[in-house]
Structures are given as structure tokens and as C-alpha cells.
C-alpha positions, 0 to 999 in steps of 0.5 A: 429567723431561718434555720441553718440546717444542713448548711455549712462554711465551705472554703474555696481554693484557687486552682493555680496559686492555691490560696484560700480566698473565699468562704461561702455557705453550701447545703451539703444535702442538696449539693454533696459533690464538690463545687467549682466556681470561677471567681477573681483571685487577688493574688494571680489578678485574674479570674481563675477556677476555685475549688472547694476544700476538703 
């Protein structure tokens, strides 16, 4: 089984409606900056930019 190491769960928030929609794992050692991903928001019913929550 692989080690978890520097991986942490990260919550993504829709930039338009501010709803927390997605949770993904991220390696904080390799990617220290906050991510921005275009994902589908069920509340807005369209693709929007989702930003990493603090």
C-alpha cells in the first residue's frame, strides 16, 4: 500500500455561488500554491472556476 506522506484533503469552492462542491487530495510539497479548476457546479448548473479554500 502506498504511503500518504504530504497529501492532504483540499476543499474547492465555486467562485460564483461560494458553495463547497469538491474535495480532492493534493500534495502540498509539490504544489504549494492554491489551485483553480474549472468544474461543474450543480447549484449554478454550469461550469465555473472552483478555487481552493483556505
